[in-house]
PLY file of the C-alpha trace (Angstrom):
ply
format ascii 1.0
element vertex 142
property float x
property float y
property float z
element edge 141
property int vertex1
property int vertex2
end_header
-3.35 6.00 7.35
-3.29 4.31 10.75
-0.20 2.75 12.28
0.70 -0.82 11.28
-0.34 -2.12 14.71
-3.81 -0.56 14.38
-4.19 -1.91 10.84
-3.25 -5.42 11.99
-5.68 -5.24 14.93
-8.43 -4.19 12.54
-7.53 -7.06 10.19
-7.85 -9.46 13.14
-11.31 -7.99 13.88
-12.34 -8.64 10.27
-11.33 -12.29 10.62
-12.89 -12.77 14.07
-16.27 -11.20 13.36
-18.88 -13.61 12.08
-20.88 -11.19 9.97
-20.61 -7.75 8.36
-20.79 -4.80 10.74
-21.44 -1.11 10.00
-19.22 0.07 12.88
-16.41 -2.03 11.40
-17.04 -0.36 8.03
-16.49 3.06 9.60
-13.33 1.84 11.34
-11.93 0.53 8.04
-12.57 3.82 6.27
-10.90 5.71 9.12
-7.92 3.35 9.14
-7.41 3.95 5.42
-7.17 7.70 5.97
-10.68 8.95 5.26
-12.38 11.54 7.47
-15.48 9.78 8.82
-18.56 11.17 10.55
-20.50 8.43 12.29
-24.26 8.38 12.69
-25.19 9.69 16.17
-25.87 6.90 18.66
-29.38 8.13 19.45
-30.34 7.53 15.80
-29.11 3.92 15.71
-31.66 1.14 16.20
-32.76 -2.07 14.49
-34.38 -0.22 11.59
-31.52 2.24 11.05
-28.18 0.55 11.66
-24.91 2.31 12.39
-23.22 4.03 9.51
-22.14 7.47 8.52
-20.44 9.48 5.84
-16.85 9.94 4.71
-15.06 12.75 2.95
-13.55 12.22 -0.48
-12.04 15.46 -1.71
-14.65 18.17 -1.22
-17.56 15.69 -1.29
-19.16 13.74 1.53
-20.38 10.26 0.59
-22.30 7.54 2.42
-20.08 4.86 3.92
-20.08 1.79 1.75
-20.75 -1.56 3.34
-17.15 -2.65 2.82
-17.48 -5.60 5.22
-20.55 -6.97 3.42
-20.18 -6.12 -0.26
-17.23 -7.43 -2.26
-17.74 -4.72 -4.91
-17.33 -1.97 -2.31
-14.23 -3.66 -0.88
-12.66 -4.04 -4.34
-13.50 -0.42 -5.18
-11.83 0.79 -2.00
-8.77 -1.35 -2.68
-8.49 -0.07 -6.26
-8.87 3.50 -5.06
-6.22 3.28 -2.35
-3.77 0.92 -4.09
-4.48 0.72 -7.82
-1.34 -1.29 -8.64
-1.90 -4.10 -6.17
-2.96 -7.57 -7.26
-5.64 -9.42 -5.30
-7.70 -12.59 -5.32
-10.52 -14.15 -3.30
-11.51 -17.80 -3.18
-14.17 -19.80 -1.39
-13.06 -22.82 0.61
-15.90 -25.24 1.30
-15.63 -27.65 4.20
-18.00 -30.25 5.56
-19.61 -27.89 8.05
-19.27 -24.42 6.51
-17.76 -22.30 3.81
-15.04 -19.75 4.38
-13.20 -17.30 2.20
-9.50 -16.66 1.73
-8.12 -13.52 0.15
-4.68 -12.49 -1.02
-3.69 -8.84 -1.48
-0.12 -7.90 -2.42
1.15 -11.20 -0.97
-0.73 -10.74 2.35
-3.54 -13.13 3.23
-6.81 -12.83 5.09
-9.68 -15.15 5.99
-13.33 -14.49 6.70
-16.85 -15.83 6.78
-17.72 -13.42 3.95
-15.56 -12.70 0.92
-15.57 -8.96 1.63
-14.33 -9.53 5.20
-11.51 -11.74 3.96
-10.54 -9.13 1.37
-10.63 -6.35 3.99
-8.39 -8.37 6.33
-5.87 -9.05 3.57
-5.97 -5.43 2.38
-5.38 -4.07 5.90
-2.48 -6.50 6.40
-0.97 -5.39 3.08
-1.15 -1.74 4.11
0.38 -2.60 7.49
3.15 -4.52 5.77
3.91 -1.58 3.48
3.84 0.84 6.43
6.26 -1.25 8.47
8.72 -1.99 5.64
8.81 1.41 3.95
7.80 3.69 6.79
4.86 4.96 4.73
1.76 3.59 3.08
2.35 3.28 -0.61
1.46 0.61 -3.13
4.28 -1.23 -4.87
5.43 0.28 -8.15
3.37 -0.68 -11.17
5.09 -3.05 -13.56
5.23 -2.39 -17.29
0 1
1 2
2 3
3 4
4 5
5 6
6 7
7 8
8 9
9 10
10 11
11 12
12 13
13 14
14 15
15 16
16 17
17 18
18 19
19 20
20 21
21 22
22 23
23 24
24 25
25 26
26 27
27 28
28 29
29 30
30 31
31 32
32 33
33 34
34 35
35 36
36 37
37 38
38 39
39 40
40 41
41 42
42 43
43 44
44 45
45 46
46 47
47 48
48 49
49 50
50 51
51 52
52 53
53 54
54 55
55 56
56 57
57 58
58 59
59 60
60 61
61 62
62 63
63 64
64 65
65 66
66 67
67 68
68 69
69 70
70 71
71 72
72 73
73 74
74 75
75 76
76 77
77 78
78 79
79 80
80 81
81 82
82 83
83 84
84 85
85 86
86 87
87 88
88 89
89 90
90 91
91 92
92 93
93 94
94 95
95 96
96 97
97 98
98 99
99 100
100 101
101 102
102 103
103 104
104 105
105 106
106 107
107 108
108 109
109 110
110 111
111 112
112 113
113 114
114 115
115 116
116 117
117 118
118 119
119 120
120 121
121 122
122 123
123 124
124 125
125 126
126 127
127 128
128 129
129 130
130 131
131 132
132 133
133 134
134 135
135 136
136 137
137 138
138 139
139 140
140 141
């Protein structure tokens, strides 16, 4: 798991970016402790966007579009912190809609629900890292 400062910087990127991004997906997976192999730059173009694979145990899997797909973001959160509570809501204004997420009492905002959830999740991990000195979810309640 990355340092709290790196996790917070990545959470800020999730909030600042206007749309999902495959390079951001790879950065999120790396920040959460996965070994990531990115697609070589000479293979990236408009028809084949950036991406890569990550290692889970002995298996290599395709990077999920965590910044675009709320199901992938929730799956990653449940995998890394199964005891954490979370929520996402859409806030509609006159000009545009935005999303707000809450993960383990840490908030995040984004133009897409998955980006908001990623920002909140990264802040929650940073908060746990800075308060406990290690990344661990809170104890599960009975």
